[in-house]
C-alpha positions in Angstrom: 280.1 67.3 29.9 280.1 66.8 26.1 281.7 63.4 25.8 284.3 60.9 26.8 285.3 58.3 24.3 287.9 55.7 23.5 289.1 55.1 20.0 291.4 52.3 18.7 293.4 52.0 15.5 294.8 48.7 14.2 293.6 46.5 17.1 293.3 43.7 14.6 297.2 43.7 14.4 297.4 42.2 17.9 297.9 38.6 18.7 295.2 36.8 20.8 297.2 37.2 24.0 297.9 40.8 23.3 294.3 41.4 22.5 293.2 39.9 25.8 295.6 42.2 27.6 294.4 45.2 25.5 290.8 44.5 26.5 291.7 44.4 30.2 293.6 47.7 29.9 290.7 49.3 28.0 288.2 48.1 30.6 290.3 49.6 33.5 290.7 52.9 31.6 286.9 53.0 31.0 286.3 52.3 34.7 288.6 55.2 35.6 286.9 57.6 33.1 283.5 56.6 34.4 284.5 57.3 38.0 282.5 60.0 39.8 285.7 62.0 40.5 286.6 62.4 36.9 283.1 63.3 35.8 282.7 65.8 38.6 286.0 67.4 37.8 285.1 67.8 34.1 281.6 69.1 34.9 283.1 71.6 37.4 285.6 72.7 34.8 282.8 73.2 32.2 280.6 75.2 34.5 283.5 77.5 35.5 283.4 79.2 32.0 280.1 79.9 30.3 279.8 77.9 27.1 282.9 75.7 27.7 282.5 72.2 26.4 285.1 69.5 27.1 285.4 66.4 24.8 287.9 63.8 26.2 289.2 61.3 23.6 291.6 58.5 24.5 293.3 57.0 21.4 294.9 53.6 21.3 297.1 53.1 18.3 298.8 49.8 17.4 301.8 50.5 15.2 303.2 47.4 13.5 
C-alpha cells in the first residue's frame, strides 16, 4: 500500500469545544484506517493488479 493520510484545511477556524470534538473524530478515523481489515483489503486490492498503487487521502475542510 502506498499511503493513507488525513489532511485538514482551516482547523484554526474551530472554537475550542469544536476542536476537541474534531480531534476525537480524527482519532477514531485514524484508528479505523489503521485497522488490520482496512490495510488487508487495500493490500489485496493492490496485489490483484500488477503495478496498482492505492493512495487513500481523507480531507477535513472547515468552511466558515
